[in-house]
VOPAGU-2260 file (C-alpha; in pm, 1 decimal, decimal comma):
REM VOPAGU-2260
SITE   aa  ch    i         X         Y         Z
SITE  MET   A    0   13747,6   11402,7    6220,3
SITE  LYS   A    1   14063,4   11342,8    6420,1
SITE  PRO   A    2   14041,6   11078,8    6697,9
SITE  GLY   A    3   14143,5   11327,6    6967,1
SITE  PHE   A    4   13874,3   11573,1    6863,2
SITE  ALA   A    5   13609,0   11299,6    6858,7
SITE  ALA   A    6   13704,0   11192,5    7211,8
SITE  ALA   A    7   13686,5   11553,1    7333,1
SITE  ALA   A    8   13341,8   11594,8    7173,9
SITE  ILE   A    9   13216,4   11279,1    7346,0
SITE  LEU   A   10   13349,7   11395,4    7684,2
SITE  LEU   A   11   13191,8   11737,6    7636,9
SITE  ALA   A   12   12855,1   11581,8    7551,2
SITE  ALA   A   13   12876,5   11348,8    7850,0
SITE  SER   A   14   12935,3   11638,9    8087,3
SITE  SER   A   15   12637,6   11845,7    7970,9
SITE  PRO   A   16   12421,9   11992,1    8248,0
SITE  ALA   A   17   12110,7   11802,0    8137,4
SITE  ARG   A   18   12088,8   11502,9    8370,0
SITE  PRO   A   19   11962,7   11196,4    8185,0
SITE  ARG   A   20   11707,4   10973,0    8348,3
SITE  THR   A   21   11907,3   10702,1    8517,9
SITE  PRO   A   22   11740,4   10392,3    8661,2
SITE  VAL   A   23   11764,1   10529,6    9016,6
SITE  ARG   A   24   11616,3   10865,8    8910,2
SITE  ASP   A   25   11326,5   10706,4    8726,0
SITE  PRO   A   26   10990,1   10762,8    8900,6
SITE  GLU   A   27   10935,2   10387,4    8875,3
SITE  ALA   A   28   11231,4   10338,9    9112,8
SITE  LEU   A   29   11049,0   10546,2    9374,6
SITE  LEU   A   30   10732,8   10342,5    9325,8
SITE  ARG   A   31   10931,8   10021,8    9379,3
SITE  VAL   A   32   11067,7   10157,7    9710,3
SITE  GLU   A   33   10714,2   10256,7    9813,6
SITE  SER   A   34   10592,2    9905,9    9733,0
SITE  ARG   A   35   10877,0    9744,3    9932,1
SITE  TRP   A   36   10795,1    9974,1   10225,0
SITE  VAL   A   37   10428,3    9872,6   10233,8
SITE  ASP   A   38   10520,9    9506,5   10191,8
SITE  ALA   A   39   10765,3    9529,7   10484,9
SITE  LEU   A   40   10501,2    9703,6   10698,9
SITE  GLU   A   41   10245,7    9436,1   10618,4
SITE  ARG   A   42   10495,3    9164,1   10716,4
SITE  ARG   A   43   10601,6    9363,9   11027,7
SITE  ASP   A   44   10962,1    9349,0   10902,6
SITE  ALA   A   45   11124,2    9629,2   11103,9
SITE  SER   A   46   11469,7    9553,2   10961,3
SITE  ALA   A   47   11350,3    9610,0   10604,9
SITE  VAL   A   48   11167,1    9928,5   10705,2
SITE  ALA   A   49   11478,4   10056,9   10885,5
SITE  VAL   A   50   11674,0   10043,6   10558,1
SITE  ILE   A   51   11408,0   10247,1   10376,2
SITE  LEU   A   52   11379,0   10519,8   10641,4
SITE  ALA   A   53   11652,4   10783,4   10670,9
SITE  ASP   A   54   11794,8   10837,2   11019,3
SITE  ASP   A   55   11621,0   11177,3   11044,1
SITE  PHE   A   56   11284,3   11044,6   10916,4
SITE  LEU   A   57   10970,4   11210,6   11055,4
SITE  ASP   A   58   10614,6   11080,4   11015,9
SITE  ALA   A   59   10301,3   11288,8   11068,6
SITE  THR   A   60   10048,9   11009,9   11130,9
SITE  TYR   A   61    9679,2   11011,0   11042,0
SITE  LYS   A   62    9618,5   11072,9   11415,3
SITE  GLY   A   63    9822,4   11393,8   11404,7
SITE  GLU   A   64   10116,6   11247,1   11597,1
SITE  LEU   A   65   10474,4   11321,1   11491,7
SITE  ARG   A   66   10703,5   11015,8   11507,1
SITE  THR   A   67   11075,9   10976,0   11452,1
SITE  LYS   A   68   11228,6   10675,9   11277,7
SITE  ASP   A   69   11301,4   10510,3   11612,6
SITE  GLU   A   70   10944,6   10567,6   11732,9
SITE  ALA   A   71   10796,4   10434,4   11407,7
SITE  LEU   A   72   11012,7   10122,3   11425,6
SITE  ALA   A   73   10929,2   10068,8   11794,5
SITE  ALA   A   74   10557,2   10093,6   11714,9
SITE  LEU   A   75   10597,7    9843,9   11433,2
SITE  ARG   A   76   10786,3    9598,1   11655,9
SITE  SER   A   77   10536,6    9624,2   11942,5
SITE  ALA   A   78   10217,2    9610,1   11738,3
SITE  ALA   A   79   10019,3    9290,2   11743,5
SITE  ARG   A   80   10035,4    9121,3   11406,1
SITE  ALA   A   81    9736,6    9257,5   11220,8
SITE  ASP   A   82    9577,1    9015,8   10981,7
SITE  ALA   A   83    9523,5    9284,4   10720,1
SITE  SER   A   84    9625,8    9353,6   10366,9
SITE  GLN   A   85    9745,2    9683,6   10226,6
SITE  ARG   A   86    9682,6    9798,5    9870,3
SITE  LEU   A   87    9830,8   10110,4    9712,9
SITE  SER   A   88    9638,3   10305,7    9450,4
SITE  ASP   A   89    9630,2   10647,6    9283,2
SITE  LEU   A   90   10012,1   10653,4    9294,7
SITE  ARG   A   91   10210,4   10945,1    9156,6
SITE  ALA   A   92   10588,7   10973,8    9175,9
SITE  ARG   A   93   10782,8   11289,4    9093,5
SITE  ILE   A   94   11156,1   11348,1    9104,3
SITE  TYR   A   95   11332,7   11680,0    9160,3
SITE  GLY   A   96   11706,8   11615,4    9132,7
SITE  ASP   A   97   11803,4   11417,8    9443,1
SITE  ALA   A   98   11455,7   11447,4    9599,6
SITE  GLY   A   99   11136,4   11263,5    9517,7
SITE  VAL   A  100   10773,0   11268,5    9625,4
SITE  VAL   A  101   10521,9   10985,2    9613,5
SITE  THR   A  102   10152,3   11046,3    9675,3
SITE  GLY   A  103    9871,2   10794,5    9679,5
SITE  ILE   A  104    9613,3   10605,5    9878,2
SITE  ASN   A  105    9679,3   10304,9   10100,4
SITE  THR   A  106    9372,8   10087,5   10159,5
SITE  VAL   A  107    9414,6    9869,0   10467,3
SITE  THR   A  108    9159,6    9588,5   10495,0
SITE  ALA   A  109    9119,5    9322,0   10761,4
SITE  ARG   A  110    9122,7    8978,7   10605,8
SITE  ASP   A  111    8809,8    8890,8   10807,9
SITE  GLY   A  112    8630,8    9199,7   10670,4
SITE  SER   A  113    8594,4    9365,6   11012,5
SITE  PHE   A  114    8743,6    9695,4   10895,7
SITE  SER   A  115    8872,1    9883,5   10597,6
SITE  VAL   A  116    9038,3   10225,2   10596,5
SITE  ARG   A  117    9170,8   10444,5   10318,8
SITE  VAL   A  118    9463,6   10669,3   10399,8
SITE  ARG   A  119    9594,1   10936,1   10162,2
SITE  PHE   A  120    9969,8   10976,4   10199,0
SITE  THR   A  121   10261,7   11189,2   10088,0
SITE  ASP   A  122   10610,3   11041,8   10122,1
SITE  VAL   A  123   10926,2   11243,2   10058,9
SITE  PHE   A  124   11247,9   11067,3    9958,7
SITE  VAL   A  125   11609,5   11179,4    9921,8
SITE  LEU   A  126   11877,6   11001,2    9723,6
SITE  HIS   A  127   12144,2   10886,7    9974,2
SITE  GLY   A  128   12441,5   10685,7    9851,9
SITE  GLY   A  129   12268,5   10577,6    9531,1
SITE  ARG   A  130   11941,0   10467,1    9694,1
SITE  TRP   A  131   11617,5   10636,9    9787,0
SITE  GLN   A  132   11538,5   10682,1   10156,3
SITE  ALA   A  133   11221,7   10824,7   10307,0
SITE  VAL   A  134   11280,0   11142,9   10505,6
SITE  SER   A  135   10919,7   11241,8   10568,8
SITE  ALA   A  136   10572,0   11091,3   10556,9
SITE  GLN   A  137   10227,1   11233,6   10615,7
SITE  GLU   A  138    9897,4   11045,2   10627,2
SITE  THR   A  139    9537,1   11163,3   10624,5
SITE  LEU   A  140    9243,0   10934,3   10693,9
SITE  VAL   A  141    8994,0   10962,1   10406,8
SITE  GLU   A  142    8764,2   10674,7   10498,9
SITE  GLY   A  143    8722,5   10511,6   10836,8
SITE  ALA   A  144    8617,9   10169,8   10957,4
SITE  ARG   A  145    8299,2   10028,8   10822,3
């Protein structure tokens, strides 16, 4: 095979419409962002959360309230530091081109055992500038305080 033909064949193969799974488009990448988000919430790190949330982020809370990014960050900054842990379970991540969805359960438990809640969530992400950002979140309370 001539060198020029081989180079053309490689370029043609590289430009095929099938998009290979790149590290950023791997469902595990979405799960890592989800984990960083929960960690930042637990630490009350509004700066870290601000990077994860897109500017047009909307959150439908477990109370039925709709919050913007600014409102969610303000609530995080003003909340008293809760001595609680958060644990994610039943996680599923799916990617559709430049969009991704993570579903799961977040169990929030007071370290002193005074309460524990389980919240089912759906988070929607969009790939912006090579990184995933949350554009929408929805939570539903599945188990209340005990």
